[in-house]
MARDOLUM-471754 format. One record per residue: residue number from 1; y negated, x negated, z of N, C-alpha, C, O in turn. Coordinates in nm, 3 decimals. Example, Ala and Ser with C-alpha at 12.3 -4.5 7.8 and 13.67 -1.06 7.14 Angstrom:
2
<resi 1, npy 0.569, npx -1.319, npz 0.780, capy 0.450, capx -1.230, capz 0.780, cpy 0.330, cpx -1.320, cpz 0.780, opy 0.332, opx -1.424, opz 0.846>
<resi 2, npy 0.225, npx -1.285, npz 0.708, capy 0.106, capx -1.367, capz 0.714, cpy -0.003, cpx -1.290, cpz 0.787, opy -0.114, opx -1.341, opz 0.804>
END
This chain:
102
<resi 1, npy -4.744, npx 1.518, npz -3.537, capy -4.608, capx 1.533, capz -3.525, cpy -4.493, cpx 1.471, cpz -3.608, opy -4.478, opx 1.351, opz -3.586>
<resi 2, npy -4.418, npx 1.520, npz -3.689, capy -4.336, capx 1.403, capz -3.735, cpy -4.390, cpx 1.313, cpz -3.816, opy -4.366, opx 1.195, opz -3.790>
<resi 3, npy -4.491, npx 1.351, npz -3.957, capy -4.606, capx 1.321, capz -4.033, cpy -4.654, cpx 1.239, cpz -3.952, opy -4.605, opx 1.127, opz -3.972>
<resi 4, npy -4.733, npx 1.241, npz -3.863, capy -4.833, capx 1.136, capz -3.806, cpy -4.729, cpx 1.010, cpz -3.743, opy -4.767, opx 0.894, opz -3.751>
<resi 5, npy -4.595, npx 1.042, npz -3.680, capy -4.540, capx 0.946, capz -3.633, cpy -4.508, cpx 0.861, cpz -3.771, opy -4.520, opx 0.739, opz -3.764>
<resi 6, npy -4.470, npx 0.919, npz -3.892, capy -4.392, capx 0.844, capz -3.971, cpy -4.530, cpx 0.757, cpz -4.037, opy -4.509, opx 0.643, opz -4.080>
<resi 7, npy -4.655, npx 0.809, npz -4.041, capy -4.748, capx 0.756, capz -4.105, cpy -4.760, cpx 0.607, cpz -3.994, opy -4.752, opx 0.492, opz -4.036>
<resi 8, npy -4.783, npx 0.648, npz -3.831, capy -4.792, capx 0.525, capz -3.718, cpy -4.705, cpx 0.424, cpz -3.756, opy -4.735, opx 0.305, opz -3.768>
<resi 9, npy -4.589, npx 0.476, npz -3.774, capy -4.466, capx 0.358, capz -3.814, cpy -4.502, cpx 0.268, cpz -3.904, opy -4.411, opx 0.184, opz -3.902>
<resi 10, npy -4.609, npx 0.225, npz -4.010, capy -4.621, capx 0.157, capz -4.116, cpy -4.703, cpx 0.014, cpz -4.036, opy -4.810, opx 0.034, opz -3.977>
<resi 11, npy -4.665, npx -0.073, npz -4.041, capy -4.700, capx -0.183, capz -4.028, cpy -4.842, cpx -0.239, cpz -4.028, opy -4.921, opx -0.163, opz -4.085>
<resi 12, npy -4.881, npx -0.318, npz -3.994, capy -5.035, capx -0.337, capz -3.965, cpy -5.105, cpx -0.411, cpz -4.102, opy -5.225, opx -0.437, opz -4.108>
<resi 13, npy -5.022, npx -0.436, npz -4.193, capy -5.018, capx -0.465, capz -4.314, cpy -5.062, cpx -0.330, cpz -4.403, opy -5.154, opx -0.337, opz -4.485>
<resi 14, npy -4.999, npx -0.224, npz -4.383, capy -5.003, capx -0.086, capz -4.430, cpy -5.133, cpx -0.007, cpz -4.387, opy -5.158, opx 0.111, opz -4.408>
<resi 15, npy -5.198, npx -0.086, npz -4.333, capy -5.344, capx 0.005, capz -4.298, cpy -5.432, cpx 0.103, cpz -4.395, opy -5.497, opx 0.205, opz -4.372>
<resi 16, npy -5.410, npx 0.038, npz -4.496, capy -5.498, capx 0.148, capz -4.625, cpy -5.400, cpx 0.257, cpz -4.629, opy -5.441, opx 0.373, opz -4.630>
<resi 17, npy -5.274, npx 0.231, npz -4.632, capy -5.197, capx 0.326, capz -4.671, cpy -5.192, cpx 0.440, cpz -4.552, opy -5.176, opx 0.561, opz -4.568>
<resi 18, npy -5.210, npx 0.372, npz -4.435, capy -5.194, capx 0.483, capz -4.324, cpy -5.305, cpx 0.557, cpz -4.368, opy -5.286, opx 0.669, opz -4.416>
<resi 19, npy -5.434, npx 0.505, npz -4.356, capy -5.554, capx 0.587, capz -4.406, cpy -5.561, cpx 0.689, cpz -4.490, opy -5.606, opx 0.802, opz -4.472>
<resi 20, npy -5.501, npx 0.626, npz -4.610, capy -5.483, capx 0.753, capz -4.726, cpy -5.367, cpx 0.867, cpz -4.694, opy -5.359, opx 0.982, opz -4.737>
<resi 21, npy -5.309, npx 0.819, npz -4.634, capy -5.185, capx 0.926, capz -4.564, cpy -5.228, cpx 1.028, cpz -4.471, opy -5.205, opx 1.149, opz -4.475>
<resi 22, npy -5.305, npx 0.950, npz -4.372, capy -5.406, capx 1.053, capz -4.291, cpy -5.515, cpx 1.133, cpz -4.326, opy -5.559, opx 1.223, opz -4.255>
<resi 23, npy -5.563, npx 1.099, npz -4.448, capy -5.671, capx 1.181, capz -4.487, cpy -5.573, cpx 1.288, cpz -4.589, opy -5.607, opx 1.406, opz -4.591>
<resi 24, npy -5.476, npx 1.254, npz -4.655, capy -5.393, capx 1.350, capz -4.728, cpy -5.325, cpx 1.470, cpz -4.631, opy -5.332, opx 1.588, opz -4.663>
<resi 25, npy -5.261, npx 1.426, npz -4.512, capy -5.196, capx 1.498, capz -4.439, cpy -5.316, cpx 1.601, cpz -4.389, opy -5.293, opx 1.722, opz -4.392>
<resi 26, npy -5.449, npx 1.549, npz -4.342, capy -5.548, capx 1.644, capz -4.283, cpy -5.608, cpx 1.750, cpz -4.402, opy -5.654, opx 1.862, opz -4.380>
<resi 27, npy -5.593, npx 1.668, npz -4.559, capy -5.653, capx 1.762, capz -4.645, cpy -5.526, cpx 1.923, cpz -4.651, opy -5.547, opx 2.044, opz -4.655>
<resi 28, npy -5.426, npx 1.855, npz -4.649, capy -5.312, capx 1.960, capz -4.668, cpy -5.310, cpx 2.063, cpz -4.561, opy -5.328, opx 2.181, opz -4.590>
<resi 29, npy -5.289, npx 2.024, npz -4.442, capy -5.329, capx 2.097, capz -4.338, cpy -5.433, cpx 2.229, cpz -4.302, opy -5.428, opx 2.347, opz -4.267>
<resi 30, npy -5.538, npx 2.112, npz -4.341, capy -5.682, capx 2.219, capz -4.341, cpy -5.675, cpx 2.295, cpz -4.483, opy -5.783, opx 2.348, opz -4.510>
<resi 31, npy -5.589, npx 2.310, npz -4.567, capy -5.610, capx 2.422, capz -4.719, cpy -5.585, cpx 2.550, cpz -4.641, opy -5.486, opx 2.567, opz -4.569>
<resi 32, npy -5.677, npx 2.635, npz -4.658, capy -5.688, capx 2.763, capz -4.597, cpy -5.609, cpx 2.859, cpz -4.715, opy -5.562, opx 2.966, opz -4.675>
<resi 33, npy -5.595, npx 2.827, npz -4.840, capy -5.567, capx 2.872, capz -4.960, cpy -5.398, cpx 2.882, cpz -4.996, opy -5.335, opx 2.962, opz -5.065>
<resi 34, npy -5.360, npx 2.773, npz -4.923, capy -5.238, capx 2.701, capz -4.952, cpy -5.132, cpx 2.771, cpz -4.871, opy -5.154, opx 2.776, opz -4.750>
<resi 35, npy -4.978, npx 2.849, npz -4.934, capy -4.913, capx 2.934, capz -4.856, cpy -4.799, cpx 2.800, cpz -4.735, opy -4.730, opx 2.706, opz -4.775>
<resi 36, npy -4.819, npx 2.840, npz -4.609, capy -4.806, capx 2.769, capz -4.553, cpy -4.634, cpx 2.706, cpz -4.596, opy -4.622, opx 2.586, opz -4.570>
<resi 37, npy -4.543, npx 2.755, npz -4.641, capy -4.448, capx 2.704, capz -4.721, cpy -4.462, cpx 2.614, cpz -4.793, opy -4.379, opx 2.524, opz -4.806>
<resi 38, npy -4.600, npx 2.624, npz -4.870, capy -4.618, capx 2.503, capz -4.953, cpy -4.682, cpx 2.366, cpz -4.875, opy -4.664, opx 2.247, opz -4.903>
<resi 39, npy -4.749, npx 2.415, npz -4.787, capy -4.815, capx 2.331, capz -4.685, cpy -4.706, cpx 2.228, cpz -4.594, opy -4.726, opx 2.114, opz -4.554>
<resi 40, npy -4.606, npx 2.301, npz -4.582, capy -4.464, capx 2.265, capz -4.515, cpy -4.411, cpx 2.144, cpz -4.603, opy -4.388, opx 2.029, opz -4.563>
<resi 41, npy -4.397, npx 2.191, npz -4.725, capy -4.335, capx 2.093, capz -4.826, cpy -4.398, cpx 1.982, cpz -4.867, opy -4.352, opx 1.870, opz -4.892>
<resi 42, npy -4.521, npx 2.026, npz -4.872, capy -4.619, capx 1.890, capz -4.940, cpy -4.640, cpx 1.812, cpz -4.806, opy -4.652, opx 1.690, opz -4.814>
<resi 43, npy -4.644, npx 1.866, npz -4.698, capy -4.628, capx 1.779, capz -4.563, cpy -4.520, cpx 1.686, cpz -4.548, opy -4.540, opx 1.568, opz -4.518>
<resi 44, npy -4.398, npx 1.738, npz -4.568, capy -4.298, capx 1.653, capz -4.596, cpy -4.258, cpx 1.563, cpz -4.701, opy -4.173, opx 1.476, opz -4.683>
<resi 45, npy -4.316, npx 1.582, npz -4.809, capy -4.351, capx 1.464, capz -4.933, cpy -4.478, cpx 1.334, cpz -4.849, opy -4.457, opx 1.214, opz -4.866>
<resi 46, npy -4.575, npx 1.372, npz -4.782, capy -4.649, capx 1.293, capz -4.724, cpy -4.549, cpx 1.190, cpz -4.667, opy -4.533, opx 1.081, opz -4.720>
<resi 47, npy -4.456, npx 1.246, npz -4.512, capy -4.369, capx 1.149, capz -4.472, cpy -4.268, cpx 1.086, cpz -4.592, opy -4.234, opx 0.967, opz -4.594>
<resi 48, npy -4.240, npx 1.151, npz -4.658, capy -4.161, capx 1.038, capz -4.772, cpy -4.223, cpx 0.976, cpz -4.792, opy -4.171, opx 0.865, opz -4.805>
<resi 49, npy -4.378, npx 0.978, npz -4.813, capy -4.449, capx 0.863, capz -4.884, cpy -4.459, cpx 0.737, cpz -4.762, opy -4.458, opx 0.619, opz -4.796>
<resi 50, npy -4.467, npx 0.776, npz -4.634, capy -4.489, capx 0.683, capz -4.531, cpy -4.361, cpx 0.609, cpz -4.519, opy -4.363, opx 0.486, opz -4.522>
<resi 51, npy -4.244, npx 0.679, npz -4.504, capy -4.125, capx 0.618, capz -4.545, cpy -4.096, cpx 0.517, cpz -4.623, opy -4.027, opx 0.418, opz -4.597>
<resi 52, npy -4.175, npx 0.557, npz -4.762, capy -4.152, capx 0.441, capz -4.894, cpy -4.251, cpx 0.356, cpz -4.841, opy -4.230, opx 0.238, opz -4.869>
<resi 53, npy -4.350, npx 0.376, npz -4.774, capy -4.432, capx 0.263, capz -4.769, cpy -4.417, cpx 0.148, cpz -4.683, opy -4.498, opx 0.056, opz -4.677>
<resi 54, npy -4.285, npx 0.157, npz -4.602, capy -4.246, capx 0.047, capz -4.516, cpy -4.164, cpx -0.071, cpz -4.636, opy -4.140, opx -0.189, opz -4.614>
<resi 55, npy -4.140, npx -0.009, npz -4.737, capy -4.093, capx -0.125, capz -4.796, cpy -4.113, cpx -0.063, cpz -4.967, opy -4.025, opx -0.023, opz -5.045>
<resi 56, npy -4.295, npx -0.078, npz -4.990, capy -4.298, capx -0.011, capz -5.139, cpy -4.257, cpx -0.054, cpz -5.246, opy -4.243, opx 0.028, opz -5.336>
<resi 57, npy -4.217, npx -0.221, npz -5.278, capy -4.180, capx -0.228, capz -5.403, cpy -4.011, cpx -0.169, cpz -5.451, opy -3.970, opx -0.157, opz -5.566>
<resi 58, npy -3.941, npx -0.142, npz -5.331, capy -3.795, capx -0.092, capz -5.357, cpy -3.799, cpx 0.081, cpz -5.337, opy -3.702, opx 0.153, opz -5.319>
<resi 59, npy -3.938, npx 0.120, npz -5.347, capy -3.951, capx 0.280, capz -5.357, cpy -4.016, cpx 0.362, cpz -5.413, opy -4.037, opx 0.481, opz -5.387>
<resi 60, npy -4.058, npx 0.277, npz -5.519, capy -4.160, capx 0.328, capz -5.622, cpy -4.124, cpx 0.441, cpz -5.696, opy -4.202, opx 0.531, opz -5.730>
<resi 61, npy -3.990, npx 0.434, npz -5.722, capy -3.958, capx 0.563, capz -5.786, cpy -3.984, cpx 0.707, cpz -5.668, opy -4.056, opx 0.804, opz -5.689>
<resi 62, npy -3.891, npx 0.677, npz -5.530, capy -3.924, capx 0.783, capz -5.451, cpy -4.077, cpx 0.825, cpz -5.437, opy -4.116, opx 0.941, opz -5.428>
<resi 63, npy -4.171, npx 0.693, npz -5.437, capy -4.298, capx 0.742, capz -5.439, cpy -4.345, cpx 0.841, cpz -5.512, opy -4.413, opx 0.938, opz -5.480>
<resi 64, npy -4.292, npx 0.798, npz -5.634, capy -4.377, capx 0.871, capz -5.781, cpy -4.331, cpx 1.032, cpz -5.757, opy -4.417, opx 1.120, opz -5.769>
<resi 65, npy -4.223, npx 1.059, npz -5.731, capy -4.130, capx 1.200, capz -5.734, cpy -4.233, cpx 1.264, cpz -5.598, opy -4.296, opx 1.368, opz -5.617>
<resi 66, npy -4.243, npx 1.193, npz -5.465, capy -4.331, capx 1.246, capz -5.366, cpy -4.508, cpx 1.280, cpz -5.415, opy -4.558, opx 1.385, opz -5.374>
<resi 67, npy -4.577, npx 1.204, npz -5.486, capy -4.686, capx 1.209, capz -5.540, cpy -4.692, cpx 1.339, cpz -5.645, opy -4.774, opx 1.431, opz -5.644>
<resi 68, npy -4.554, npx 1.316, npz -5.754, capy -4.603, capx 1.423, capz -5.844, cpy -4.563, cpx 1.580, cpz -5.810, opy -4.587, opx 1.675, opz -5.884>
<resi 69, npy -4.472, npx 1.588, npz -5.635, capy -4.467, capx 1.706, capz -5.637, cpy -4.606, cpx 1.749, cpz -5.548, opy -4.641, opx 1.867, opz -5.545>
<resi 70, npy -4.668, npx 1.664, npz -5.488, capy -4.784, capx 1.707, capz -5.425, cpy -4.864, cpx 1.706, cpz -5.547, opy -4.921, opx 1.814, opz -5.558>
<resi 71, npy -4.881, npx 1.653, npz -5.612, capy -4.936, capx 1.707, capz -5.744, cpy -4.919, cpx 1.877, cpz -5.816, opy -4.999, opx 1.961, opz -5.857>
<resi 72, npy -4.797, npx 1.870, npz -5.806, capy -4.781, capx 2.019, capz -5.831, cpy -4.813, cpx 2.131, cpz -5.768, opy -4.830, opx 2.244, opz -5.815>
<resi 73, npy -4.822, npx 2.085, npz -5.636, capy -4.833, capx 2.171, capz -5.529, cpy -4.979, cpx 2.237, cpz -5.561, opy -5.010, opx 2.356, opz -5.565>
<resi 74, npy -5.050, npx 2.135, npz -5.581, capy -5.216, capx 2.211, capz -5.621, cpy -5.231, cpx 2.244, cpz -5.759, opy -5.337, opx 2.295, opz -5.797>
<resi 75, npy -5.139, npx 2.221, npz -5.837, capy -5.167, capx 2.296, capz -5.970, cpy -5.232, cpx 2.426, cpz -5.991, opy -5.319, opx 2.440, opz -6.078>
<resi 76, npy -5.180, npx 2.553, npz -5.890, capy -5.265, capx 2.692, capz -5.905, cpy -5.359, cpx 2.705, cpz -5.819, opy -5.395, opx 2.819, opz -5.788>
<resi 77, npy -5.419, npx 2.594, npz -5.764, capy -5.569, capx 2.604, capz -5.707, cpy -5.668, cpx 2.592, cpz -5.816, opy -5.648, opx 2.571, opz -5.935>
<resi 78, npy -5.798, npx 2.613, npz -5.743, capy -5.913, capx 2.601, capz -5.859, cpy -5.934, cpx 2.440, cpz -5.857, opy -5.863, opx 2.360, opz -5.796>
<resi 79, npy -6.036, npx 2.413, npz -5.929, capy -6.079, capx 2.281, capz -5.968, cpy -6.158, cpx 2.223, cpz -5.823, opy -6.138, opx 2.109, opz -5.780>
<resi 80, npy -6.243, npx 2.313, npz -5.763, capy -6.345, capx 2.311, capz -5.691, cpy -6.275, cpx 2.306, cpz -5.567, opy -6.348, opx 2.274, opz -5.473>
<resi 81, npy -6.148, npx 2.330, npz -5.535, capy -6.088, capx 2.315, capz -5.424, cpy -6.088, cpx 2.209, cpz -5.334, opy -6.062, opx 2.107, opz -5.399>
<resi 82, npy -6.107, npx 2.180, npz -5.205, capy -6.115, capx 2.056, capz -5.099, cpy -5.977, cpx 2.011, cpz -5.143, opy -5.971, opx 1.901, opz -5.197>
<resi 83, npy -5.895, npx 2.062, npz -5.131, capy -5.758, capx 1.992, capz -5.155, cpy -5.710, cpx 1.930, cpz -5.276, opy -5.633, opx 1.835, opz -5.287>
<resi 84, npy -5.779, npx 2.014, npz -5.385, capy -5.768, capx 1.920, capz -5.536, cpy -5.831, cpx 1.788, cpz -5.530, opy -5.776, opx 1.680, opz -5.548>
<resi 85, npy -5.956, npx 1.812, npz -5.502, capy -6.040, capx 1.662, capz -5.461, cpy -5.998, cpx 1.582, cpz -5.411, opy -6.010, opx 1.468, opz -5.455>
<resi 86, npy -5.936, npx 1.608, npz -5.304, capy -5.855, capx 1.511, capz -5.205, cpy -5.784, cpx 1.458, cpz -5.283, opy -5.794, opx 1.337, opz -5.303>
<resi 87, npy -5.699, npx 1.531, npz -5.345, capy -5.556, capx 1.483, capz -5.423, cpy -5.610, cpx 1.398, cpz -5.538, opy -5.547, opx 1.297, opz -5.570>
<resi 88, npy -5.716, npx 1.431, npz -5.598, capy -5.753, capx 1.361, capz -5.712, cpy -5.831, cpx 1.225, cpz -5.681, opy -5.863, opx 1.173, opz -5.787>
<resi 89, npy -5.870, npx 1.156, npz -5.576, capy -5.913, capx 1.071, capz -5.502, cpy -5.781, cpx 1.009, cpz -5.421, opy -5.751, opx 0.893, opz -5.449>
<resi 90, npy -5.714, npx 1.068, npz -5.339, capy -5.604, capx 1.009, capz -5.269, cpy -5.497, cpx 0.959, cpz -5.340, opy -5.474, opx 0.838, opz -5.333>
<resi 91, npy -5.408, npx 1.051, npz -5.426, capy -5.279, capx 1.047, capz -5.505, cpy -5.310, cpx 0.891, cpz -5.597, opy -5.224, opx 0.805, opz -5.616>
<resi 92, npy -5.420, npx 0.887, npz -5.632, capy -5.429, capx 0.738, capz -5.748, cpy -5.415, cpx 0.657, cpz -5.683, opy -5.315, opx 0.589, opz -5.705>
<resi 93, npy -5.504, npx 0.617, npz -5.569, capy -5.510, capx 0.496, capz -5.493, cpy -5.357, cpx 0.458, cpz -5.426, opy -5.291, opx 0.355, opz -5.442>
<resi 94, npy -5.327, npx 0.584, npz -5.343, capy -5.168, capx 0.591, capz -5.322, cpy -5.023, cpx 0.552, cpz -5.429, opy -4.906, opx 0.515, opz -5.419>
<resi 95, npy -5.092, npx 0.578, npz -5.499, capy -4.986, capx 0.521, capz -5.617, cpy -5.017, cpx 0.349, cpz -5.642, opy -4.934, opx 0.266, opz -5.678>
<resi 96, npy -5.124, npx 0.331, npz -5.620, capy -5.182, capx 0.207, capz -5.656, cpy -5.114, cpx 0.104, cpz -5.542, opy -5.084, opx -0.008, opz -5.583>
<resi 97, npy -5.097, npx 0.127, npz -5.446, capy -5.040, capx 0.052, capz -5.316, cpy -4.859, cpx 0.051, cpz -5.373, opy -4.794, opx -0.051, opz -5.351>
<resi 98, npy -4.807, npx 0.141, npz -5.427, capy -4.700, capx 0.117, capz -5.474, cpy -4.662, cpx 0.095, cpz -5.578, opy -4.549, opx 0.131, opz -5.610>
<resi 99, npy -4.780, npx 0.004, npz -5.700, capy -4.776, capx -0.017, capz -5.785, cpy -4.730, cpx 0.071, cpz -5.902, opy -4.641, opx 0.055, opz -5.986>
<resi 100, npy -4.832, npx 0.181, npz -5.878, capy -4.778, capx 0.304, capz -5.999, cpy -4.928, cpx 0.343, cpz -6.042, opy -5.018, opx 0.351, opz -5.958>
<resi 101, npy -4.950, npx 0.369, npz -6.185, capy -5.048, capx 0.421, capz -6.220, cpy -5.040, cpx 0.538, cpz -6.263, opy -5.001, opx 0.568, opz -6.376>
<resi 102, npy -5.090, npx 0.645, npz -6.142, capy -5.121, capx 0.769, capz -6.149, cpy -5.214, cpx 0.839, cpz -6.221, opy -5.223, opx 0.961, opz -6.209>
END
């Protein structure tokens, strides 16, 4: 879909970000305990991260907002939840690519 297209538009120098965003997208889509509206909103933030990744230095604040939004989406889920686990690993790594300490 549209999120995948945005991820794929990242240049060849952004393969690490592409991989991390793809993993995050998959984790969100496969999370059965997340309501569809929350999934949709979180995937929209992944798309924003992909867009921001085209010029990471200029888009730090945009990336931070998207990461914070995705984090808040997982707050109601249990610690053992797969999406929570994925976010704990992926969001800090994504943040580093934007020069953010998450």
